[in-house]
N, C-alpha and C positions, 0 to 999 in steps of 0.2 A: 503493499499500499504505499503511496506518495503523498506528500502534503503540499503539491504543487497549489492546489487550491486556497488552502488556508494561509500560505505565506503571502500569496496576492491577496486574499483579504485583509490580511494583516497590516498590508503596507499601500492599502487602498488602491492597487491597480487591478488592470482588468485582463480577463484572456486575452480577449482583441489587440492589447498592447504588446502582450508576451508574443503572440502570435507574429506581430509585424517585427519586434525585436529579434526573433530567432529566424524569420524569412519562412515560416510554416502559416499553413492555413489556419484559421479559427478551428475548425472542425479538428484538427488532430490536435491542438492545444487540450481543447475542449475535452477530447477522450481521454489525455494523461491526468486533466484534472479530476476526472469523474471515474479514473482506475479502470477504464475500457479498455486503455492500451497503455502499455509502459513506453518512455522514450528509452531510444538506446543509451548506453553510458555516456557515449559523446555529447547526446543532446541533454542528457542528465547534467553535466558538466557545463555545457554553454547555460543552461536554463540558472543553475547556482550562480555562476558569474553576473548574468544579468539582474539577478535580484539579490546579489551580496551576500549569499550565505554559502555554508559548507554544503557541498553535494549530499553527503550525508543527514544534513537536517531536513532533507526533502523525503528521503526514506523511510524515516520514523521518526516519532516524536521526542522520545527521550533515549539515547545512545548512553549507555554506560561504559 
């Protein structure tokens, strides 16, 4: 399960904005946000960089 949607909402950002930043369609980003599809590792790291978070924080809420 990923936390992309949660991180976007926490930062007041929209999926459409993330899609534009990634160069992907809104539908693809929406699929990531709703866990219908998982981003590749490369895309996950791009998303993390854009959102200024660690990639691991997008994968689960609390890593110990």
